[in-house]
FIMI-463654 format. One record per residue (C-alpha): residue number from 1; residue in one letter; x, y, z. Coordinates in Angstrom, 1 decimal, decimal comma. Each point is the difference from the previous one (the first is absolute). Example, Ala and Ser with C-alpha at 12.3 -4.5 7.8 and 13.67 -1.06 7.14 Angstrom:
pos/code/east/north/up
1/a/12,3/-4,5/7,8
2/s/1,4/3,4/-0,7
//
This chain:
pos/code/east/north/up
1/m/0,0/0,1/0,5
2/k/0,9/3,7/-1,4
3/k/-0,2/2,4/3,1
4/t/-1,8/2,6/-2,2
5/y/-2,9/-0,7/-2,2
6/d/-1,9/2,6/-2,5
7/y/-3,2/-1,4/1,3
8/i/-0,7/-2,3/2,8
9/i/-3,6/-2,0/-0,1
10/i/-1,3/-1,5/3,0
11/g/-2,3/-3,0/-1,0
12/s/-0,3/-1,6/-3,3
13/g/-3,6/-0,3/-0,7
14/f/-2,2/1,6/-3,3
15/g/1,8/3,3/0,7
16/g/3,4/-0,8/0,8
17/s/0,3/-1,9/-2,5
18/v/-0,6/2,3/-2,4
19/s/1,5/2,1/1,7
20/a/3,3/-1,9/-0,3
21/l/-0,1/-1,0/-3,9
22/r/-0,9/3,8/-0,6
23/l/2,8/1,5/1,7
24/a/2,6/-2,3/-0,9
25/e/-0,8/0,8/-3,9
26/k/0,2/3,3/0,8
27/g/3,6/-0,2/1,6
28/y/-0,1/-0,4/3,1
29/t/1,4/-2,0/2,6
30/v/-3,1/-2,0/2,1
31/l/0,4/-2,2/3,4
32/v/-3,5/-1,9/0,3
33/i/-0,2/-0,5/3,9
34/e/-2,7/-2,8/0,6
35/k/-0,9/-1,6/3,9
36/g/-1,4/-3,3/-2,2
37/k/2,0/-2,9/-1,3
38/w/1,2/-1,1/-2,9
39/y/-3,0/-2,1/-2,0
40/k/0,6/-2,2/-3,0
41/a/-2,7/-2,7/-1,1
42/k/1,8/-2,9/1,8
43/d/0,2/1,9/3,0
44/f/-4,3/1,1/1,0
45/p/-1,6/-2,2/2,1
46/k/-1,9/-3,1/-1,5
47/t/-3,1/0,6/1,8
48/n/-1,1/2,8/2,6
49/w/0,6/-2,7/2,9
50/d/3,9/0,6/-1,2
51/l/-0,6/3,3/2,8
52/k/4,0/0,6/0,1
53/k/-0,3/0,8/-3,4
54/w/-3,8/1,4/-0,1
55/i/0,0/2,4/2,9
56/w/2,3/3,0/0,5
57/l/0,7/-0,6/3,8
58/p/3,2/0,9/0,5
59/l/-0,4/-0,4/4,2
60/f/-0,1/-3,4/-0,9
61/k/2,5/-0,2/-2,6
62/f/-3,2/-0,5/-2,4
63/f/1,3/2,0/-3,5
64/g/-2,9/-0,9/-2,5
65/i/-1,7/2,6/-2,3
66/m/-2,9/0,7/1,5
67/k/-0,7/2,6/3,3
68/m/-3,0/0,2/2,1
69/t/-0,7/2,6/1,6
70/y/-2,3/1,1/2,7
71/y/-1,5/3,5/0,8
72/r/-2,9/1,4/1,6
73/h/-2,1/0,0/-3,0
74/l/1,8/-2,0/-2,8
75/a/1,9/-2,7/0,0
76/i/2,9/0,1/-3,5
77/l/1,3/-2,9/-1,8
78/s/3,1/1,2/-2,0
79/g/2,9/-1,0/-1,9
80/v/4,0/-0,7/1,7
81/g/2,6/-1,0/-2,6
82/v/2,2/1,3/-2,9
83/g/-3,2/1,0/-2,4
84/g/-1,7/1,2/3,0
85/g/-4,0/-1,0/-0,2
86/s/0,9/-1,4/-3,6
87/l/0,9/-3,5/1,2
88/v/-3,3/-0,2/1,9
89/y/-2,9/2,2/-1,4
90/a/-2,6/-1,6/-2,2
91/n/1,6/1,0/-3,5
92/t/-3,0/1,9/-1,0
93/l/0,8/4,0/-1,7
94/p/-3,7/1,0/-0,4
95/k/-0,4/4,3/-0,9
96/p/-2,1/1,5/1,9
97/k/-3,0/2,0/-0,3
98/s/-0,2/3,8/-1,1
99/k/-0,9/0,7/4,0
100/f/3,0/-1,3/0,7
101/f/2,5/3,2/-1,9
102/e/-2,8/2,7/1,2
103/s/-0,6/-0,6/3,5
104/g/2,3/0,5/2,8
105/s/3,0/2,3/1,6
106/w/1,5/0,3/-3,4
107/a/-3,5/0,5/-2,6
108/e/1,1/3,4/-0,8
109/l/3,2/-0,2/-0,4
110/e/0,1/-1,5/-3,8
111/n/-2,6/-2,0/-2,5
112/w/1,5/-3,0/1,3
113/e/-1,3/-2,5/-2,2
114/k/0,9/1,7/-3,1
115/v/3,6/0,7/1,1
116/l/0,6/-3,4/1,2
117/t/-1,6/-1,8/-2,8
118/p/3,2/-1,3/-1,7
119/f/2,0/-0,6/3,7
120/y/-2,7/-2,5/0,3
121/k/1,0/-1,6/-3,6
122/t/3,4/-0,6/1,3
123/a/-0,9/-0,9/2,7
124/l/-1,9/-2,9/-1,4
125/r/2,7/-0,7/-2,3
126/m/2,8/-0,1/2,7
127/l/-1,8/-2,4/2,3
128/g/-0,9/-2,3/-3,2
129/a/-4,0/1,0/0,6
130/e/-2,2/-3,0/-2,4
131/k/-4,1/-1,0/0,1
132/n/0,0/-3,0/2,5
133/p/-0,8/-2,8/-2,5
134/k/-1,9/-2,3/1,7
135/f/-3,0/-0,4/2,5
136/f/-0,1/-2,5/2,4
137/d/-2,4/-1,3/2,7
138/a/0,2/3,2/2,1
139/d/-0,8/1,6/-2,4
140/t/-2,3/-1,4/-2,0
141/t/-1,9/0,2/3,0
142/l/0,0/3,5/0,3
143/k/-1,2/0,4/-3,1
144/e/-3,5/-2,4/0,8
145/v/0,3/2,4/2,8
146/a/0,4/3,8/-1,8
147/k/-3,0/-2,2/-2,6
148/n/-2,5/-0,5/2,6
149/i/0,1/3,5/1,2
150/k/-0,4/1,3/-3,2
151/l/3,9/1,8/-0,3
152/e/1,6/-3,1/-2,6
153/n/1,2/3,4/-2,8
154/k/2,1/1,3/3,2
155/f/1,7/-3,6/0,5
156/d/3,6/0,6/-1,4
157/t/3,4/-1,6/-0,1
158/t/3,3/1,6/1,2
159/n/2,6/1,5/-0,9
160/v/2,7/-1,7/2,1
161/a/4,1/-0,2/-0,1
162/v/0,5/-3,7/-0,9
163/f/1,3/-1,6/-2,8
164/f/-1,8/-2,1/-2,1
165/g/2,0/-1,3/-3,2
166/d/-1,8/-2,3/-2,1
167/k/0,7/-3,1/1,7
168/k/-0,2/-0,7/3,7
169/n/3,5/-0,6/2,2
170/q/1,6/1,5/-3,5
171/k/3,5/1,4/0,7
172/n/0,3/3,0/-2,3
173/k/2,9/2,8/-0,7
174/d/-1,3/3,6/1,9
175/p/-2,8/0,8/-1,8
176/y/-0,3/3,6/1,0
177/f/3,2/2,2/-0,3
178/e/2,0/-1,5/-3,0
179/g/1,7/-2,4/1,8
180/k/1,3/1,4/2,6
181/g/-2,1/-1,2/2,5
182/p/0,0/-3,2/1,3
183/e/-1,6/-3,1/-0,9
184/r/-3,3/-0,7/0,2
185/v/-2,4/-2,9/1,0
186/s/-3,6/-0,4/-1,1
187/c/-2,9/0,1/3,0
188/n/-1,1/-3,2/0,4
189/f/-3,0/1,4/1,8
190/c/0,9/-1,6/3,2
191/g/-1,5/2,6/2,4
192/k/3,3/0,5/2,0
193/c/0,4/3,5/-0,7
194/m/-0,4/1,5/3,2
195/t/2,4/-2,3/1,7
196/g/2,4/1,0/-2,7
197/c/0,1/-1,6/-3,4
198/p/2,0/-2,6/-0,4
199/n/0,0/-0,9/-3,7
200/n/1,5/3,3/-0,9
201/s/-2,6/1,4/-1,7
202/k/-1,5/2,6/2,3
203/n/1,3/3,7/-1,3
204/t/1,4/1,1/3,8
205/l/2,5/2,8/-0,2
206/d/2,6/-1,6/0,6
207/k/0,0/-1,0/-3,7
208/n/-1,0/3,3/-1,6
209/y/1,1/3,1/1,1
210/l/2,0/-1,1/3,0
211/y/2,2/-2,6/-2,6
212/l/0,5/2,8/-2,1
213/a/0,9/2,4/2,5
214/q/2,9/-2,5/1,3
215/r/1,0/-0,7/-3,6
216/l/0,7/3,9/0,1
217/g/1,8/-0,4/3,1
218/v/-2,7/1,2/2,5
219/e/1,4/-1,9/3,5
220/i/-2,9/-1,3/2,2
221/l/0,5/-1,0/3,7
222/a/-2,3/-2,5/1,3
223/e/-1,1/-0,7/3,6
224/n/1,2/3,5/1,2
225/e/-2,3/2,3/1,4
226/v/0,1/4,0/0,0
227/v/-0,4/1,1/3,4
228/d/1,1/4,1/-0,4
229/v/0,4/2,7/-3,2
230/s/2,1/2,5/1,2
231/p/0,7/3,4/-2,0
232/i/3,7/1,2/0,0
233/e/2,4/2,4/-1,8
234/g/0,0/0,2/-3,8
235/n/-3,6/-0,5/-1,1
236/s/0,1/-3,8/1,1
237/y/-1,4/-2,6/2,9
238/e/1,5/-2,3/1,9
239/i/-2,1/-3,3/0,3
240/t/0,5/-2,1/2,9
241/y/-0,7/-3,4/-0,7
242/k/0,3/-3,7/2,4
243/n/-0,7/-3,7/-1,0
244/s/-3,4/-1,7/0,1
245/t/0,1/-2,9/0,9
246/k/2,0/0,0/3,0
247/y/-0,4/0,7/3,4
248/f/2,7/2,2/0,5
249/a/1,7/1,9/-2,6
250/k/2,2/2,8/-0,1
251/k/-1,2/3,3/-2,2
252/q/1,6/1,2/-3,2
253/k/0,0/2,8/-1,7
254/v/-0,1/1,1/-3,6
255/q/-0,4/3,2/-2,1
256/s/-1,8/1,1/-2,7
257/k/-1,4/3,6/-1,8
258/g/-2,9/-1,5/-0,3
259/v/-2,9/-1,8/2,0
260/i/-2,6/-2,1/-1,4
261/f/-2,7/-1,4/3,0
262/a/-1,7/-3,3/-2,0
263/g/-0,3/-2,4/3,1
264/g/-4,4/0,0/-0,6
265/v/-2,1/1,5/2,4
266/l/1,0/-2,0/3,1
267/g/4,1/0,8/-0,6
268/t/-0,3/4,2/-0,9
269/v/-2,3/1,1/1,8
270/s/1,3/-1,6/2,7
271/l/3,3/1,2/-0,5
272/m/-0,9/3,4/-1,3
273/l/-2,1/0,5/3,8
274/k/3,0/-0,9/2,0
275/l/2,3/2,1/-2,0
276/k/-2,2/2,9/-0,2
277/k/0,8/0,0/4,3
278/t/3,5/0,1/-0,8
279/s/2,1/0,2/-3,0
280/l/-2,9/1,2/-2,3
281/p/-1,8/2,2/1,5
282/n/-1,0/2,0/-3,1
283/l/-2,5/-2,7/-1,4
284/s/-3,1/1,2/0,3
285/d/-2,3/-0,6/2,3
286/m/-2,0/-2,4/-2,4
287/v/2,3/-2,3/0,8
288/g/-2,3/-3,0/0,2
289/k/-3,0/1,3/-0,5
290/d/-2,6/-0,7/-2,9
291/v/0,2/-3,8/0,3
292/r/-2,3/-2,1/-1,7
293/s/-1,1/-3,7/-0,7
294/n/-1,9/-0,7/-2,7
295/n/-2,8/-0,5/2,0
296/e/0,5/-3,9/-0,3
297/a/-1,7/-3,1/1,7
298/l/1,9/-3,1/-0,4
299/i/-2,4/-3,2/0,0
300/m/0,9/-4,2/-0,3
301/v/-2,9/-1,9/-1,7
302/a/1,1/-3,5/1,2
303/t/-1,9/-3,2/-1,8
304/t/0,4/-3,8/0,9
305/d/-1,4/-0,6/-3,5
306/k/3,5/-2,1/-1,1
307/t/-0,4/0,7/-3,8
308/k/0,7/3,3/0,4
309/d/3,4/1,6/-0,4
310/f/0,5/3,7/0,5
311/t/3,8/-0,5/0,1
312/k/0,2/-0,2/-3,8
313/g/1,1/3,0/-1,9
314/v/1,7/3,8/0,9
315/a/-0,7/1,3/3,1
316/i/-2,2/2,2/-0,9
317/a/-1,7/0,0/-3,7
318/s/-3,2/1,3/0,2
319/i/-2,2/2,8/1,6
320/l/-3,5/1,1/-0,5
321/d/-0,8/3,6/0,4
322/l/-3,2/0,2/2,3
323/d/-0,3/3,5/-0,6
324/k/1,7/3,5/-0,7
325/n/2,1/-0,4/3,4
326/t/0,2/-3,6/0,6
327/h/1,5/-3,0/-1,0
328/v/0,5/-3,2/1,0
329/e/3,0/-2,6/-1,3
330/p/0,5/-3,8/1,1
331/v/3,1/-0,8/1,3
332/r/1,9/-3,2/0,2
333/y/2,8/-1,6/1,8
334/g/2,4/-3,5/-1,7
335/r/-1,0/-3,6/1,4
336/g/1,2/-0,8/3,5
337/s/-0,4/4,0/1,5
338/g/-3,0/-0,2/2,9
339/f/1,9/1,9/2,8
340/w/-3,1/2,4/-1,0
341/r/-1,8/-2,6/1,6
342/t/1,4/0,7/4,0
343/l/-1,0/3,0/0,1
344/m/-3,8/0,4/-1,6
345/l/-3,4/-0,2/1,6
346/p/-3,1/0,4/-1,5
347/s/-1,3/3,3/-1,8
348/i/-2,1/2,5/2,1
349/q/-1,7/2,7/-1,1
350/e/-0,9/1,9/3,2
351/s/1,8/3,0/1,3
352/n/-0,9/0,3/3,5
353/f/2,5/-2,6/2,0
354/l/-2,2/-1,7/2,1
355/l/-2,5/-0,8/-2,3
356/r/2,7/-1,1/-2,4
357/v/1,2/-2,7/2,5
358/i/-3,9/-0,9/0,2
359/k/-0,2/-0,5/-3,5
360/l/3,8/-1,7/-0,3
361/v/-0,8/-2,2/2,8
362/f/-3,9/-0,6/-1,7
363/t/1,7/-1,0/-3,3
364/l/2,4/-2,6/1,0
365/i/-3,2/-1,5/2,4
366/k/-2,6/-0,2/-3,0
367/d/2,4/-1,6/-2,3
368/p/2,7/-2,3/1,7
369/f/0,5/-2,7/-2,0
370/n/0,7/1,9/-3,6
371/w/2,2/2,5/1,7
372/l/2,4/-2,8/1,5
373/k/-0,1/-1,3/-3,1
374/i/1,4/3,1/-1,4
375/f/2,7/0,4/2,6
376/v/1,2/-3,2/-0,2
377/v/0,2/-0,3/-4,4
378/k/3,5/-1,9/-0,8
379/d/0,9/3,0/-2,2
380/f/-1,1/3,5/0,9
381/a/1,5/1,6/-3,0
382/k/-1,4/-2,2/-2,5
383/q/-3,7/0,5/1,1
384/s/-0,3/4,0/1,4
385/t/0,6/3,4/-1,7
386/v/0,5/2,9/1,5
387/l/-2,5/3,1/-1,4
388/l/1,4/2,9/-0,2
389/f/-1,6/3,3/0,2
390/m/0,6/3,3/-0,6
391/q/-1,8/3,2/-0,3
392/n/1,5/3,8/-1,3
393/l/-2,3/2,0/3,1
394/d/2,3/1,5/2,0
395/s/0,9/-0,1/3,7
396/t/3,5/1,7/1,4
397/l/1,8/-1,4/2,8
398/q/3,0/1,9/1,8
399/f/3,3/-2,6/1,4
400/k/1,9/1,5/2,8
401/r/3,5/-0,8/1,8
402/s/-0,7/-1,4/3,5
403/w/3,0/-1,6/1,7
404/f/1,0/-2,9/-2,2
405/r/-2,8/0,1/-2,7
406/m/-2,3/1,7/-2,0
407/s/-3,5/0,3/1,3
408/s/-3,5/0,9/-2,2
409/h/-2,2/2,5/0,5
410/i/-3,1/1,4/-1,6
411/l/0,4/3,2/-2,6
412/k/-2,9/0,0/-1,9
413/g/-3,2/-1,9/-0,5
414/k/-1,3/-2,9/1,9
415/a/2,6/-2,9/1,0
416/p/1,1/-2,9/-2,6
417/t/-2,5/-2,8/1,0
418/a/-0,4/-3,7/-1,2
419/f/-3,5/0,5/0,2
420/i/-0,8/0,8/-4,0
421/p/-3,1/-1,4/-0,7
422/e/0,3/-0,1/-3,6
423/a/3,1/-2,2/0,8
424/h/-1,4/-2,6/1,9
425/k/-3,4/0,1/-2,6
426/i/2,6/-1,6/-2,6
427/a/1,9/-2,0/2,5
428/n/-3,6/-1,8/0,9
429/e/-0,7/0,0/-3,7
430/y/2,9/-1,5/-1,0
431/a/0,2/-2,7/2,8
432/k/-3,9/-1,2/-1,0
433/k/1,6/-0,7/-3,6
434/v/2,7/-3,0/1,4
435/n/-2,2/-1,1/2,8
436/g/2,6/1,7/2,7
437/k/0,5/2,1/2,8
438/s/1,4/4,2/0,4
439/m/2,9/0,8/2,3
440/s/2,0/2,6/1,1
441/i/3,0/0,3/1,8
442/f/-0,5/-0,3/3,7
443/s/1,1/4,4/0,6
444/e/-3,3/0,7/-2,2
445/t/-1,9/-2,5/1,2
446/l/0,3/1,0/4,1
447/t/1,5/3,4/-0,2
448/g/-1,8/1,8/-3,2
449/i/4,1/0,7/-1,4
450/p/0,0/-0,1/-3,4
451/s/2,6/-1,4/-2,1
452/t/2,1/1,5/-2,6
453/a/2,9/-0,6/-2,7
454/h/-0,6/3,2/-1,4
455/i/1,4/2,6/2,7
456/l/0,5/3,5/-1,6
457/g/1,2/4,0/1,1
458/g/1,5/1,2/2,7
459/c/2,4/2,0/-2,5
460/v/-2,2/1,8/-2,3
461/m/-0,2/2,0/-2,9
462/g/-1,0/3,8/0,9
463/e/0,7/3,6/-1,1
464/n/1,4/0,9/2,6
465/k/1,4/-1,4/3,3
466/s/-2,7/0,8/1,9
467/v/-2,1/-2,8/-1,8
468/g/2,9/-1,8/-1,6
469/v/3,0/-1,6/0,7
470/i/1,1/-0,1/-3,4
471/d/-0,7/1,8/-3,1
472/k/-1,1/-1,0/-3,5
473/f/3,1/-1,3/-0,6
474/n/0,7/-1,6/2,6
475/r/2,5/2,5/1,7
476/v/-0,3/-0,3/4,3
477/y/-1,0/3,6/1,1
478/g/3,0/1,2/1,9
479/y/3,0/-1,9/-1,3
480/d/1,9/0,2/-3,0
481/k/0,0/-3,2/-2,8
482/m/-2,1/-2,0/2,5
483/y/-3,1/-2,4/-1,3
484/v/-2,3/-2,0/1,3
485/c/-1,1/-2,9/-2,8
486/d/-2,3/-2,7/1,1
487/g/-3,3/-0,4/1,5
488/s/0,1/2,7/2,9
489/m/-0,2/2,4/-3,3
490/i/-2,7/-1,1/-1,4
491/s/-2,7/2,8/0,6
492/a/-3,3/-1,7/-0,3
493/n/-2,1/-2,9/0,3
494/p/0,5/-2,0/-3,3
495/g/-2,4/-2,7/1,0
496/v/1,9/-2,8/-2,5
497/n/3,1/-1,5/0,9
498/p/2,9/2,8/0,2
499/s/3,0/-1,4/-0,6
500/l/-0,1/1,3/-4,1
501/s/-0,6/3,3/1,4
502/i/2,9/0,2/2,5
503/t/2,2/-1,2/-3,3
504/a/-1,6/2,9/-2,4
505/i/0,2/2,9/2,4
506/s/3,5/-0,8/1,1
507/e/0,7/-0,3/-4,0
508/r/-1,2/3,0/-0,4
509/a/2,2/1,8/2,8
510/m/3,3/-1,3/-1,1
511/s/-1,2/1,2/-3,6
512/f/0,8/4,0/1,6
513/i/3,7/-1,3/1,4
514/k/2,3/1,6/-2,4
515/e/2,7/-2,3/-1,5
516/k/3,7/-0,1/2,5
517/e/2,6/3,0/-1,4
//
């Protein structure tokens, strides 16, 4: 490693990876610092029962690709590792509808739908987006439900970052970057996208942006976490970091002329809240505010019907638009990945805690044998699917720093809730189709705290420092050559999977940085 770089990027997810490649192409020396581990196809867990490779919980020496974080108002699923959320996400790359571009703190800064159009095209090309070519049980069931509720014309296939090729399991030379990228293997529809693709078919960031960036000299320092960013003489910054996989690690320092925060909401916002009280006091008071989810519900439907196989296909192969604000997608895991059964309870639609517990007990007592059959299904992943329900209706939270971690607080609107009537209605319709039962994570059923895989905001765009942390070029107010390029910059509710938007907005931000002289 060098002692000084032109730019240091904190995090290697969608925004960080885009930044690394585009800065390297402009001649800058770049170091990416990532707290997670390097994962290749052979390293991923075979199923999500292999918790040490699936869950990120370093206190117990679990260094997997997915992190679960609980707050007062949300349970958050996020990705960890070189490639960030791309390792564990469901490959899905939808473009939001117009409302996203016309609302939130960024709305008046640009005609976002227009100016981002070319960058969405670039993002789709770089991520290798293709229309999913095949439907299987989980998708055909949703299509039948759509037909029953007279919304068949709103059912569609998804754009996904997967290489399909002509024949499954077939090795191919780089099909995306004129031979400059790595070899790929055609998708075999095993459904293991979210536990880490073992087939080299998923277009994770280490196979496009980061791969190409490394060829241009970008250095990636894995298993290290940034703990301080301090301005120093010469319009530069000193970045302090330490090993993230050891209990006792010595802090080390490196310098750069510019810094890009790209650690996702949980990484970037937490670090900035800490630094605002110490080495970066000029950060906007908006740090930690305007945090959003996609107003989500995650409801699992399980069946005892052994003829069903919900593991076949890519993680998310289809989508149904229930109305202009509401979408639902069936999500799958691969064979054997039935860990979620240990966290599931019957879905209950009731906001009052006491009534909810009564309904839960009554639901189990009313049909004990069928519930028992559901819980002891041999291959839970094969006979269950998760319905991901998203809305672009808005409510916002605020994260504050307290003691050793962040805490969540209501900022505007109502608190996020796990009890969304439309979600439970569509889940019940789906369950009827497969003669199954609808279930939710125990934290939702018992506490009403919803789960989200799409936490956004906390470093939003604004016209000035009083209403935003960054400007419309992603530059941090109060500091030179400092940027935010990750989900925390998202300044409105997209209502769909946000990875494509994070990539496109980061592409635009990097386009304004001049080539190195």
